[in-house]
PyMOL Python script that loads the backbone (N, CA, C, O; Angstrom):
from pymol import cmd

cmd.read_pdbstr("""\
ATOM      1  N   MET A   1       0.841  -1.160   0.000  1.00  0.00           N
ATOM      2  CA  MET A   1       0.000   0.000   0.000  1.00  0.00           C
ATOM      3  C   MET A   1       0.898   1.239   0.000  1.00  0.00           C
ATOM      4  O   MET A   1       1.883   1.313   0.735  1.00  0.00           O
ATOM      5  N   ALA A   2       0.543   2.182  -0.820  1.00  0.00           N
ATOM      6  CA  ALA A   2       1.292   3.438  -0.869  1.00  0.00           C
ATOM      7  C   ALA A   2       1.052   4.222   0.413  1.00  0.00           C
ATOM      8  O   ALA A   2      -0.022   4.152   1.010  1.00  0.00           O
ATOM      9  N   THR A   3       2.054   4.956   0.816  1.00  0.00           N
ATOM     10  CA  THR A   3       1.920   5.782   2.012  1.00  0.00           C
ATOM     11  C   THR A   3       2.209   7.230   1.648  1.00  0.00           C
ATOM     12  O   THR A   3       2.833   7.529   0.630  1.00  0.00           O
ATOM     13  N   ARG A   4       1.734   8.116   2.515  1.00  0.00           N
ATOM     14  CA  ARG A   4       1.976   9.536   2.336  1.00  0.00           C
ATOM     15  C   ARG A   4       2.344  10.127   3.677  1.00  0.00           C
ATOM     16  O   ARG A   4       1.715   9.826   4.691  1.00  0.00           O
ATOM     17  N   LYS A   5       3.347  10.954   3.684  1.00  0.00           N
ATOM     18  CA  LYS A   5       3.768  11.610   4.913  1.00  0.00           C
ATOM     19  C   LYS A   5       2.897  12.852   5.124  1.00  0.00           C
ATOM     20  O   LYS A   5       2.735  13.677   4.225  1.00  0.00           O
ATOM     21  N   ILE A   6       2.341  12.961   6.337  1.00  0.00           N
ATOM     22  CA  ILE A   6       1.554  14.134   6.691  1.00  0.00           C
ATOM     23  C   ILE A   6       2.024  14.639   8.049  1.00  0.00           C
ATOM     24  O   ILE A   6       2.730  13.937   8.774  1.00  0.00           O
ATOM     25  N   THR A   7       1.634  15.837   8.380  1.00  0.00           N
ATOM     26  CA  THR A   7       1.956  16.408   9.677  1.00  0.00           C
ATOM     27  C   THR A   7       0.673  16.498  10.481  1.00  0.00           C
ATOM     28  O   THR A   7      -0.347  16.974   9.982  1.00  0.00           O
ATOM     29  N   ILE A   8       0.722  16.042  11.721  1.00  0.00           N
ATOM     30  CA  ILE A   8      -0.439  16.158  12.601  1.00  0.00           C
ATOM     31  C   ILE A   8      -0.015  16.849  13.886  1.00  0.00           C
ATOM     32  O   ILE A   8       1.165  16.874  14.236  1.00  0.00           O
ATOM     33  N   THR A   9      -0.981  17.398  14.568  1.00  0.00           N
ATOM     34  CA  THR A   9      -0.737  18.042  15.853  1.00  0.00           C
ATOM     35  C   THR A   9      -1.572  17.329  16.895  1.00  0.00           C
ATOM     36  O   THR A   9      -2.785  17.191  16.738  1.00  0.00           O
ATOM     37  N   VAL A  10      -0.926  16.877  17.960  1.00  0.00           N
ATOM     38  CA  VAL A  10      -1.619  16.206  19.053  1.00  0.00           C
ATOM     39  C   VAL A  10      -1.179  16.859  20.363  1.00  0.00           C
ATOM     40  O   VAL A  10      -0.111  17.467  20.431  1.00  0.00           O
ATOM     41  N   PRO A  11      -2.001  16.733  21.393  1.00  0.00           N
ATOM     42  CA  PRO A  11      -1.582  17.247  22.696  1.00  0.00           C
ATOM     43  C   PRO A  11      -0.270  16.599  23.143  1.00  0.00           C
ATOM     44  O   PRO A  11      -0.050  15.411  22.908  1.00  0.00           O
ATOM     45  N   GLU A  12       0.590  17.371  23.778  1.00  0.00           N
ATOM     46  CA  GLU A  12       1.902  16.884  24.191  1.00  0.00           C
ATOM     47  C   GLU A  12       1.797  15.644  25.065  1.00  0.00           C
ATOM     48  O   GLU A  12       2.597  14.720  24.919  1.00  0.00           O
ATOM     49  N   GLU A  13       0.822  15.606  25.972  1.00  0.00           N
ATOM     50  CA  GLU A  13       0.664  14.456  26.867  1.00  0.00           C
ATOM     51  C   GLU A  13       0.366  13.181  26.072  1.00  0.00           C
ATOM     52  O   GLU A  13       0.854  12.103  26.411  1.00  0.00           O
ATOM     53  N   LEU A  14      -0.430  13.312  25.023  1.00  0.00           N
ATOM     54  CA  LEU A  14      -0.753  12.153  24.190  1.00  0.00           C
ATOM     55  C   LEU A  14       0.489  11.678  23.445  1.00  0.00           C
ATOM     56  O   LEU A  14       0.756  10.478  23.382  1.00  0.00           O
ATOM     57  N   ALA A  15       1.241  12.607  22.885  1.00  0.00           N
ATOM     58  CA  ALA A  15       2.462  12.234  22.171  1.00  0.00           C
ATOM     59  C   ALA A  15       3.423  11.500  23.092  1.00  0.00           C
ATOM     60  O   ALA A  15       4.016  10.497  22.696  1.00  0.00           O
ATOM     61  N   GLU A  16       3.583  11.983  24.301  1.00  0.00           N
ATOM     62  CA  GLU A  16       4.495  11.334  25.249  1.00  0.00           C
ATOM     63  C   GLU A  16       3.986   9.951  25.646  1.00  0.00           C
ATOM     64  O   GLU A  16       4.771   9.011  25.775  1.00  0.00           O
ATOM     65  N   SER A  17       2.688   9.829  25.836  1.00  0.00           N
ATOM     66  CA  SER A  17       2.106   8.543  26.190  1.00  0.00           C
ATOM     67  C   SER A  17       2.351   7.514  25.088  1.00  0.00           C
ATOM     68  O   SER A  17       2.692   6.366  25.371  1.00  0.00           O
ATOM     69  N   ILE A  18       2.177   7.925  23.838  1.00  0.00           N
ATOM     70  CA  ILE A  18       2.406   7.028  22.709  1.00  0.00           C
ATOM     71  C   ILE A  18       3.876   6.636  22.640  1.00  0.00           C
ATOM     72  O   ILE A  18       4.198   5.463  22.448  1.00  0.00           O
ATOM     73  N   LYS A  19       4.773   7.613  22.795  1.00  0.00           N
ATOM     74  CA  LYS A  19       6.205   7.336  22.718  1.00  0.00           C
ATOM     75  C   LYS A  19       6.658   6.371  23.804  1.00  0.00           C
ATOM     76  O   LYS A  19       7.619   5.628  23.608  1.00  0.00           O
ATOM     77  N   GLU A  20       5.979   6.374  24.947  1.00  0.00           N
ATOM     78  CA  GLU A  20       6.319   5.435  26.017  1.00  0.00           C
ATOM     79  C   GLU A  20       5.977   4.000  25.636  1.00  0.00           C
ATOM     80  O   GLU A  20       6.571   3.062  26.166  1.00  0.00           O
ATOM     81  N   ARG A  21       5.034   3.820  24.730  1.00  0.00           N
ATOM     82  CA  ARG A  21       4.571   2.490  24.355  1.00  0.00           C
ATOM     83  C   ARG A  21       5.296   1.909  23.149  1.00  0.00           C
ATOM     84  O   ARG A  21       5.376   0.689  23.003  1.00  0.00           O
ATOM     85  N   VAL A  22       5.827   2.772  22.281  1.00  0.00           N
ATOM     86  CA  VAL A  22       6.444   2.310  21.041  1.00  0.00           C
ATOM     87  C   VAL A  22       7.780   3.012  20.842  1.00  0.00           C
ATOM     88  O   VAL A  22       8.043   4.057  21.437  1.00  0.00           O
ATOM     89  N   ASP A  23       8.634   2.412  19.981  1.00  0.00           N
ATOM     90  CA  ASP A  23       9.891   3.104  19.675  1.00  0.00           C
ATOM     91  C   ASP A  23       9.604   4.231  18.680  1.00  0.00           C
ATOM     92  O   ASP A  23       8.475   4.378  18.215  1.00  0.00           O
ATOM     93  N   ALA A  24      10.610   5.009  18.363  1.00  0.00           N
ATOM     94  CA  ALA A  24      10.428   6.196  17.517  1.00  0.00           C
ATOM     95  C   ALA A  24       9.807   5.861  16.164  1.00  0.00           C
ATOM     96  O   ALA A  24       8.947   6.601  15.686  1.00  0.00           O
ATOM     97  N   ARG A  25      10.224   4.764  15.542  1.00  0.00           N
ATOM     98  CA  ARG A  25       9.666   4.395  14.242  1.00  0.00           C
ATOM     99  C   ARG A  25       8.258   3.841  14.358  1.00  0.00           C
ATOM    100  O   ARG A  25       7.520   3.819  13.373  1.00  0.00           O
ATOM    101  N   GLY A  26       7.871   3.390  15.556  1.00  0.00           N
ATOM    102  CA  GLY A  26       6.546   2.819  15.739  1.00  0.00           C
ATOM    103  C   GLY A  26       5.445   3.841  15.933  1.00  0.00           C
ATOM    104  O   GLY A  26       4.264   3.496  15.893  1.00  0.00           O
ATOM    105  N   VAL A  27       5.817   5.100  16.143  1.00  0.00           N
ATOM    106  CA  VAL A  27       4.804   6.137  16.356  1.00  0.00           C
ATOM    107  C   VAL A  27       3.908   6.267  15.130  1.00  0.00           C
ATOM    108  O   VAL A  27       2.687   6.340  15.268  1.00  0.00           O
ATOM    109  N   SER A  28       4.484   6.298  13.949  1.00  0.00           N
ATOM    110  CA  SER A  28       3.681   6.418  12.728  1.00  0.00           C
ATOM    111  C   SER A  28       2.722   5.247  12.585  1.00  0.00           C
ATOM    112  O   SER A  28       1.556   5.442  12.241  1.00  0.00           O
ATOM    113  N   ALA A  29       3.195   4.032  12.844  1.00  0.00           N
ATOM    114  CA  ALA A  29       2.334   2.855  12.748  1.00  0.00           C
ATOM    115  C   ALA A  29       1.206   2.925  13.771  1.00  0.00           C
ATOM    116  O   ALA A  29       0.065   2.566  13.479  1.00  0.00           O
ATOM    117  N   TYR A  30       1.537   3.390  14.969  1.00  0.00           N
ATOM    118  CA  TYR A  30       0.541   3.513  16.037  1.00  0.00           C
ATOM    119  C   TYR A  30      -0.549   4.499  15.628  1.00  0.00           C
ATOM    120  O   TYR A  30      -1.739   4.210  15.760  1.00  0.00           O
ATOM    121  N   ILE A  31      -0.136   5.665  15.130  1.00  0.00           N
ATOM    122  CA  ILE A  31      -1.091   6.688  14.698  1.00  0.00           C
ATOM    123  C   ILE A  31      -1.895   6.193  13.497  1.00  0.00           C
ATOM    124  O   ILE A  31      -3.102   6.425  13.421  1.00  0.00           O
ATOM    125  N   ALA A  32      -1.234   5.513  12.560  1.00  0.00           N
ATOM    126  CA  ALA A  32      -1.932   4.984  11.390  1.00  0.00           C
ATOM    127  C   ALA A  32      -2.986   3.961  11.800  1.00  0.00           C
ATOM    128  O   ALA A  32      -4.092   3.960  11.259  1.00  0.00           O
ATOM    129  N   ALA A  33      -2.651   3.093  12.751  1.00  0.00           N
ATOM    130  CA  ALA A  33      -3.618   2.090  13.223  1.00  0.00           C
ATOM    131  C   ALA A  33      -4.810   2.765  13.895  1.00  0.00           C
ATOM    132  O   ALA A  33      -5.952   2.350  13.702  1.00  0.00           O
ATOM    133  N   ALA A  34      -4.544   3.801  14.680  1.00  0.00           N
ATOM    134  CA  ALA A  34      -5.633   4.528  15.343  1.00  0.00           C
ATOM    135  C   ALA A  34      -6.525   5.216  14.309  1.00  0.00           C
ATOM    136  O   ALA A  34      -7.750   5.201  14.436  1.00  0.00           O
ATOM    137  N   ALA A  35      -5.918   5.815  13.292  1.00  0.00           N
ATOM    138  CA  ALA A  35      -6.697   6.476  12.248  1.00  0.00           C
ATOM    139  C   ALA A  35      -7.504   5.459  11.438  1.00  0.00           C
ATOM    140  O   ALA A  35      -8.653   5.721  11.082  1.00  0.00           O
ATOM    141  N   ALA A  36      -6.906   4.298  11.144  1.00  0.00           N
ATOM    142  CA  ALA A  36      -7.616   3.251  10.407  1.00  0.00           C
ATOM    143  C   ALA A  36      -8.815   2.745  11.210  1.00  0.00           C
ATOM    144  O   ALA A  36      -9.888   2.503  10.656  1.00  0.00           O
ATOM    145  N   HIS A  37      -8.619   2.589  12.515  1.00  0.00           N
ATOM    146  CA  HIS A  37      -9.720   2.150  13.370  1.00  0.00           C
ATOM    147  C   HIS A  37     -10.851   3.182  13.352  1.00  0.00           C
ATOM    148  O   HIS A  37     -12.021   2.824  13.216  1.00  0.00           O
ATOM    149  N   GLN A  38     -10.499   4.454  13.489  1.00  0.00           N
ATOM    150  CA  GLN A  38     -11.523   5.506  13.480  1.00  0.00           C
ATOM    151  C   GLN A  38     -12.239   5.539  12.140  1.00  0.00           C
ATOM    152  O   GLN A  38     -13.458   5.709  12.097  1.00  0.00           O
ATOM    153  N   ASP A  39     -11.498   5.378  11.038  1.00  0.00           N
ATOM    154  CA  ASP A  39     -12.105   5.352   9.714  1.00  0.00           C
ATOM    155  C   ASP A  39     -13.099   4.199   9.599  1.00  0.00           C
ATOM    156  O   ASP A  39     -14.188   4.368   9.051  1.00  0.00           O
ATOM    157  N   SER A  40     -12.726   3.034  10.114  1.00  0.00           N
ATOM    158  CA  SER A  40     -13.632   1.875  10.089  1.00  0.00           C
ATOM    159  C   SER A  40     -14.896   2.146  10.891  1.00  0.00           C
ATOM    160  O   SER A  40     -15.998   1.808  10.459  1.00  0.00           O
ATOM    161  N   MET A  41     -14.732   2.757  12.059  1.00  0.00           N
ATOM    162  CA  MET A  41     -15.896   3.069  12.888  1.00  0.00           C
ATOM    163  C   MET A  41     -16.806   4.090  12.202  1.00  0.00           C
ATOM    164  O   MET A  41     -18.031   3.980  12.268  1.00  0.00           O
ATOM    165  N   ASP A  42     -16.199   5.087  11.542  1.00  0.00           N
ATOM    166  CA  ASP A  42     -16.994   6.078  10.810  1.00  0.00           C
ATOM    167  C   ASP A  42     -17.769   5.428   9.673  1.00  0.00           C
ATOM    168  O   ASP A  42     -18.941   5.735   9.457  1.00  0.00           O
ATOM    169  N   ARG A  43     -17.110   4.528   8.946  1.00  0.00           N
ATOM    170  CA  ARG A  43     -17.784   3.838   7.845  1.00  0.00           C
ATOM    171  C   ARG A  43     -18.909   2.940   8.360  1.00  0.00           C
ATOM    172  O   ARG A  43     -19.970   2.853   7.743  1.00  0.00           O
ATOM    173  N   LEU A  44     -18.677   2.284   9.472  1.00  0.00           N
ATOM    174  CA  LEU A  44     -19.718   1.444  10.071  1.00  0.00           C
ATOM    175  C   LEU A  44     -20.915   2.285  10.501  1.00  0.00           C
ATOM    176  O   LEU A  44     -22.064   1.891  10.299  1.00  0.00           O
ATOM    177  N   ARG A  45     -20.640   3.446  11.096  1.00  0.00           N
ATOM    178  CA  ARG A  45     -21.711   4.357  11.505  1.00  0.00           C
ATOM    179  C   ARG A  45     -22.511   4.835  10.293  1.00  0.00           C
ATOM    180  O   ARG A  45     -23.738   4.909  10.347  1.00  0.00           O
ATOM    181  N   GLU A  46     -21.808   5.162   9.191  1.00  0.00           N
ATOM    182  CA  GLU A  46     -22.492   5.584   7.971  1.00  0.00           C
ATOM    183  C   GLU A  46     -23.372   4.463   7.416  1.00  0.00           C
ATOM    184  O   GLU A  46     -24.493   4.715   6.973  1.00  0.00           O
ATOM    185  N   LEU A  47     -22.870   3.229   7.439  1.00  0.00           N
ATOM    186  CA  LEU A  47     -23.661   2.094   6.979  1.00  0.00           C
ATOM    187  C   LEU A  47     -24.899   1.912   7.847  1.00  0.00           C
ATOM    188  O   LEU A  47     -25.997   1.694   7.336  1.00  0.00           O
ATOM    189  N   ALA A  48     -24.717   2.002   9.154  1.00  0.00           N
ATOM    190  CA  ALA A  48     -25.858   1.854  10.074  1.00  0.00           C
ATOM    191  C   ALA A  48     -26.909   2.926   9.796  1.00  0.00           C
ATOM    192  O   ALA A  48     -28.106   2.643   9.828  1.00  0.00           O
ATOM    193  N   GLN A  49     -26.474   4.140   9.525  1.00  0.00           N
ATOM    194  CA  GLN A  49     -27.423   5.218   9.230  1.00  0.00           C
ATOM    195  C   GLN A  49     -28.181   4.939   7.934  1.00  0.00           C
ATOM    196  O   GLN A  49     -29.393   5.143   7.862  1.00  0.00           O
ATOM    197  N   ARG A  50     -27.453   4.465   6.895  1.00  0.00           N
ATOM    198  CA  ARG A  50     -28.123   4.140   5.631  1.00  0.00           C
ATOM    199  C   ARG A  50     -29.124   3.004   5.815  1.00  0.00           C
ATOM    200  O   ARG A  50     -30.234   3.054   5.285  1.00  0.00           O
ATOM    201  N   LEU A  51     -28.724   1.978   6.570  1.00  0.00           N
ATOM    202  CA  LEU A  51     -29.637   0.858   6.803  1.00  0.00           C
ATOM    203  C   LEU A  51     -30.861   1.299   7.600  1.00  0.00           C
ATOM    204  O   LEU A  51     -31.974   0.844   7.334  1.00  0.00           O
ATOM    205  N   GLU A  52     -30.660   2.182   8.575  1.00  0.00           N
ATOM    206  CA  GLU A  52     -31.782   2.675   9.364  1.00  0.00           C
ATOM    207  C   GLU A  52     -32.729   3.498   8.493  1.00  0.00           C
ATOM    208  O   GLU A  52     -33.948   3.396   8.633  1.00  0.00           O
ATOM    209  N   GLU A  53     -32.180   4.305   7.603  1.00  0.00           N
ATOM    210  CA  GLU A  53     -33.026   5.087   6.692  1.00  0.00           C
ATOM    211  C   GLU A  53     -33.834   4.180   5.777  1.00  0.00           C
ATOM    212  O   GLU A  53     -34.997   4.459   5.484  1.00  0.00           O
ATOM    213  N   GLU A  54     -33.213   3.089   5.324  1.00  0.00           N
ATOM    214  CA  GLU A  54     -33.873   2.183   4.388  1.00  0.00           C
ATOM    215  C   GLU A  54     -34.857   1.242   5.074  1.00  0.00           C
ATOM    216  O   GLU A  54     -35.933   0.978   4.538  1.00  0.00           O
ATOM    217  N   HIS A  55     -34.497   0.725   6.273  1.00  0.00           N
ATOM    218  CA  HIS A  55     -35.294  -0.328   6.909  1.00  0.00           C
ATOM    219  C   HIS A  55     -35.932   0.087   8.232  1.00  0.00           C
ATOM    220  O   HIS A  55     -36.695  -0.684   8.814  1.00  0.00           O
ATOM    221  N   GLY A  56     -35.634   1.273   8.708  1.00  0.00           N
ATOM    222  CA  GLY A  56     -36.172   1.713   9.989  1.00  0.00           C
ATOM    223  C   GLY A  56     -35.224   1.358  11.123  1.00  0.00           C
ATOM    224  O   GLY A  56     -34.281   0.584  10.961  1.00  0.00           O
ATOM    225  N   ALA A  57     -35.505   1.942  12.259  1.00  0.00           N
ATOM    226  CA  ALA A  57     -34.654   1.742  13.436  1.00  0.00           C
ATOM    227  C   ALA A  57     -34.806   0.323  13.972  1.00  0.00           C
ATOM    228  O   ALA A  57     -35.861  -0.295  13.830  1.00  0.00           O
ATOM    229  N   VAL A  58     -33.760  -0.180  14.579  1.00  0.00           N
ATOM    230  CA  VAL A  58     -33.794  -1.481  15.232  1.00  0.00           C
ATOM    231  C   VAL A  58     -34.575  -1.325  16.533  1.00  0.00           C
ATOM    232  O   VAL A  58     -34.315  -0.415  17.319  1.00  0.00           O
ATOM    233  N   THR A  59     -35.530  -2.218  16.751  1.00  0.00           N
ATOM    234  CA  THR A  59     -36.309  -2.153  17.986  1.00  0.00           C
ATOM    235  C   THR A  59     -35.517  -2.751  19.148  1.00  0.00           C
ATOM    236  O   THR A  59     -34.534  -3.462  18.941  1.00  0.00           O
ATOM    237  N   ASP A  60     -35.956  -2.455  20.365  1.00  0.00           N
ATOM    238  CA  ASP A  60     -35.311  -3.036  21.542  1.00  0.00           C
ATOM    239  C   ASP A  60     -35.385  -4.562  21.504  1.00  0.00           C
ATOM    240  O   ASP A  60     -34.427  -5.240  21.874  1.00  0.00           O
ATOM    241  N   ASP A  61     -36.523  -5.104  21.058  1.00  0.00           N
ATOM    242  CA  ASP A  61     -36.663  -6.561  20.972  1.00  0.00           C
ATOM    243  C   ASP A  61     -35.700  -7.162  19.952  1.00  0.00           C
ATOM    244  O   ASP A  61     -35.115  -8.216  20.202  1.00  0.00           O
ATOM    245  N   GLU A  62     -35.531  -6.504  18.804  1.00  0.00           N
ATOM    246  CA  GLU A  62     -34.601  -6.991  17.788  1.00  0.00           C
ATOM    247  C   GLU A  62     -33.159  -6.942  18.299  1.00  0.00           C
ATOM    248  O   GLU A  62     -32.371  -7.859  18.067  1.00  0.00           O
ATOM    249  N   GLN A  63     -32.834  -5.856  18.996  1.00  0.00           N
ATOM    250  CA  GLN A  63     -31.486  -5.736  19.540  1.00  0.00           C
ATOM    251  C   GLN A  63     -31.235  -6.818  20.580  1.00  0.00           C
ATOM    252  O   GLN A  63     -30.162  -7.421  20.589  1.00  0.00           O
ATOM    253  N   GLN A  64     -32.193  -7.073  21.450  1.00  0.00           N
ATOM    254  CA  GLN A  64     -32.032  -8.100  22.468  1.00  0.00           C
ATOM    255  C   GLN A  64     -31.927  -9.481  21.833  1.00  0.00           C
ATOM    256  O   GLN A  64     -31.143 -10.314  22.287  1.00  0.00           O
ATOM    257  N   ALA A  65     -32.712  -9.730  20.782  1.00  0.00           N
ATOM    258  CA  ALA A  65     -32.638 -11.014  20.089  1.00  0.00           C
ATOM    259  C   ALA A  65     -31.244 -11.217  19.488  1.00  0.00           C
ATOM    260  O   ALA A  65     -30.704 -12.322  19.536  1.00  0.00           O
ATOM    261  N   ALA A  66     -30.664 -10.161  18.925  1.00  0.00           N
ATOM    262  CA  ALA A  66     -29.311 -10.256  18.366  1.00  0.00           C
ATOM    263  C   ALA A  66     -28.289 -10.523  19.466  1.00  0.00           C
ATOM    264  O   ALA A  66     -27.393 -11.349  19.292  1.00  0.00           O
ATOM    265  N   LEU A  67     -28.417  -9.834  20.590  1.00  0.00           N
ATOM    266  CA  LEU A  67     -27.498 -10.055  21.706  1.00  0.00           C
ATOM    267  C   LEU A  67     -27.624 -11.472  22.252  1.00  0.00           C
ATOM    268  O   LEU A  67     -26.625 -12.107  22.591  1.00  0.00           O
ATOM    269  N   ASP A  68     -28.858 -11.964  22.335  1.00  0.00           N
ATOM    270  CA  ASP A  68     -29.073 -13.347  22.791  1.00  0.00           C
ATOM    271  C   ASP A  68     -28.426 -14.341  21.831  1.00  0.00           C
ATOM    272  O   ASP A  68     -27.831 -15.329  22.263  1.00  0.00           O
ATOM    273  N   ARG A  69     -28.540 -14.082  20.539  1.00  0.00           N
ATOM    274  CA  ARG A  69     -27.949 -14.974  19.527  1.00  0.00           C
ATOM    275  C   ARG A  69     -26.421 -14.973  19.663  1.00  0.00           C
ATOM    276  O   ARG A  69     -25.788 -16.027  19.601  1.00  0.00           O
ATOM    277  N   ILE A  70     -25.843 -13.800  19.845  1.00  0.00           N
ATOM    278  CA  ILE A  70     -24.391 -13.704  20.016  1.00  0.00           C
ATOM    279  C   ILE A  70     -23.958 -14.477  21.257  1.00  0.00           C
ATOM    280  O   ILE A  70     -22.966 -15.205  21.223  1.00  0.00           O
ATOM    281  N   ALA A  71     -24.703 -14.320  22.356  1.00  0.00           N
ATOM    282  CA  ALA A  71     -24.371 -15.034  23.590  1.00  0.00           C
ATOM    283  C   ALA A  71     -24.452 -16.546  23.378  1.00  0.00           C
ATOM    284  O   ALA A  71     -23.616 -17.292  23.888  1.00  0.00           O
ATOM    285  N   ALA A  72     -25.456 -16.997  22.628  1.00  0.00           N
ATOM    286  CA  ALA A  72     -25.596 -18.423  22.351  1.00  0.00           C
ATOM    287  C   ALA A  72     -24.417 -18.931  21.527  1.00  0.00           C
ATOM    288  O   ALA A  72     -23.890 -20.011  21.798  1.00  0.00           O
ATOM    289  N   ILE A  73     -24.002 -18.167  20.532  1.00  0.00           N
ATOM    290  CA  ILE A  73     -22.859 -18.565  19.705  1.00  0.00           C
ATOM    291  C   ILE A  73     -21.589 -18.593  20.545  1.00  0.00           C
ATOM    292  O   ILE A  73     -20.785 -19.517  20.423  1.00  0.00           O
ATOM    293  N   ASP A  74     -21.401 -17.579  21.404  1.00  0.00           N
ATOM    294  CA  ASP A  74     -20.238 -17.564  22.293  1.00  0.00           C
ATOM    295  C   ASP A  74     -20.238 -18.784  23.203  1.00  0.00           C
ATOM    296  O   ASP A  74     -19.194 -19.398  23.423  1.00  0.00           O
ATOM    297  N   GLY A  75     -21.411 -19.138  23.735  1.00  0.00           N
ATOM    298  CA  GLY A  75     -21.516 -20.310  24.591  1.00  0.00           C
ATOM    299  C   GLY A  75     -21.162 -21.581  23.849  1.00  0.00           C
ATOM    300  O   GLY A  75     -20.472 -22.450  24.383  1.00  0.00           O
ATOM    301  N   TRP A  76     -21.632 -21.689  22.619  1.00  0.00           N
ATOM    302  CA  TRP A  76     -21.313 -22.871  21.815  1.00  0.00           C
ATOM    303  C   TRP A  76     -19.814 -22.959  21.588  1.00  0.00           C
ATOM    304  O   TRP A  76     -19.234 -24.036  21.722  1.00  0.00           O
ATOM    305  N   HIS A  77     -19.172 -21.834  21.243  1.00  0.00           N
ATOM    306  CA  HIS A  77     -17.722 -21.836  21.026  1.00  0.00           C
ATOM    307  C   HIS A  77     -16.977 -22.222  22.298  1.00  0.00           C
ATOM    308  O   HIS A  77     -15.988 -22.954  22.249  1.00  0.00           O
ATOM    309  N   ASP A  78     -17.456 -21.727  23.438  1.00  0.00           N
ATOM    310  CA  ASP A  78     -16.812 -22.079  24.705  1.00  0.00           C
ATOM    311  C   ASP A  78     -16.897 -23.583  24.965  1.00  0.00           C
ATOM    312  O   ASP A  78     -15.945 -24.182  25.465  1.00  0.00           O
ATOM    313  N   GLU A  79     -18.030 -24.190  24.628  1.00  0.00           N
ATOM    314  CA  GLU A  79     -18.204 -25.626  24.825  1.00  0.00           C
ATOM    315  C   GLU A  79     -17.331 -26.433  23.864  1.00  0.00           C
ATOM    316  O   GLU A  79     -16.841 -27.503  24.224  1.00  0.00           O
ATOM    317  N   GLU A  80     -17.133 -25.929  22.645  1.00  0.00           N
ATOM    318  CA  GLU A  80     -16.376 -26.646  21.624  1.00  0.00           C
ATOM    319  C   GLU A  80     -14.867 -26.467  21.771  1.00  0.00           C
ATOM    320  O   GLU A  80     -14.095 -27.294  21.287  1.00  0.00           O
ATOM    321  N   ARG A  81     -14.450 -25.406  22.427  1.00  0.00           N
ATOM    322  CA  ARG A  81     -13.013 -25.120  22.579  1.00  0.00           C
ATOM    323  C   ARG A  81     -12.398 -26.135  23.521  1.00  0.00           C
ATOM    324  O   ARG A  81     -12.910 -26.350  24.620  1.00  0.00           O
ATOM    325  N   PRO A  82     -11.299 -26.766  23.104  1.00  0.00           N
ATOM    326  CA  PRO A  82     -10.659 -27.720  24.000  1.00  0.00           C
ATOM    327  C   PRO A  82     -10.117 -27.003  25.244  1.00  0.00           C
ATOM    328  O   PRO A  82      -9.658 -25.863  25.169  1.00  0.00           O
ATOM    329  N   SER A  83     -10.180 -27.679  26.358  1.00  0.00           N
ATOM    330  CA  SER A  83      -9.634 -27.087  27.581  1.00  0.00           C
ATOM    331  C   SER A  83      -8.117 -27.058  27.461  1.00  0.00           C
ATOM    332  O   SER A  83      -7.541 -27.737  26.612  1.00  0.00           O
ATOM    333  N   SER A  84      -7.482 -26.277  28.305  1.00  0.00           N
ATOM    334  CA  SER A  84      -6.021 -26.180  28.247  1.00  0.00           C
ATOM    335  C   SER A  84      -5.384 -27.545  28.518  1.00  0.00           C
ATOM    336  O   SER A  84      -4.300 -27.819  28.003  1.00  0.00           O
ATOM    337  N   ASP A  85      -6.025 -28.405  29.310  1.00  0.00           N
ATOM    338  CA  ASP A  85      -5.494 -29.748  29.567  1.00  0.00           C
ATOM    339  C   ASP A  85      -5.542 -30.618  28.299  1.00  0.00           C
ATOM    340  O   ASP A  85      -4.619 -31.385  28.026  1.00  0.00           O
ATOM    341  N   GLU A  86      -6.642 -30.483  27.527  1.00  0.00           N
ATOM    342  CA  GLU A  86      -6.786 -31.289  26.322  1.00  0.00           C
ATOM    343  C   GLU A  86      -5.854 -30.822  25.222  1.00  0.00           C
ATOM    344  O   GLU A  86      -5.406 -31.631  24.409  1.00  0.00           O
ATOM    345  N   ALA A  87      -5.556 -29.546  25.181  1.00  0.00           N
ATOM    346  CA  ALA A  87      -4.712 -28.983  24.126  1.00  0.00           C
ATOM    347  C   ALA A  87      -3.245 -29.362  24.304  1.00  0.00           C
ATOM    348  O   ALA A  87      -2.483 -29.374  23.337  1.00  0.00           O
ATOM    349  N   ALA A  88      -2.855 -29.667  25.516  1.00  0.00           N
ATOM    350  CA  ALA A  88      -1.432 -29.937  25.796  1.00  0.00           C
ATOM    351  C   ALA A  88      -0.992 -31.297  25.394  1.00  0.00           C
ATOM    352  O   ALA A  88       0.174 -31.647  25.574  1.00  0.00           O
TER     353      ALA A  88
END
""", "prot")
cmd.dss("prot")
cmd.show_as("cartoon", "prot")
cmd.util.cbc("prot")
cmd.orient("prot")
């Protein structure tokens, strides 16, 4: 993927916090990952808005049904995952 050098301004405390976590060359990667994450969240929000405009808002019952389904799938995965004793 092509890259482009840009200049950004961040609060000094944030810059220092990032530098404590990564080496000097890792700062760009750290900032790029944060920007990519924000871009993904923005795109997801835009998709949700388009879907809501087209199909209407998700009801509380629909949201709860989705959460219940996710919990059921998580439970199934937990049951299927070998225990640490079996994996060894």
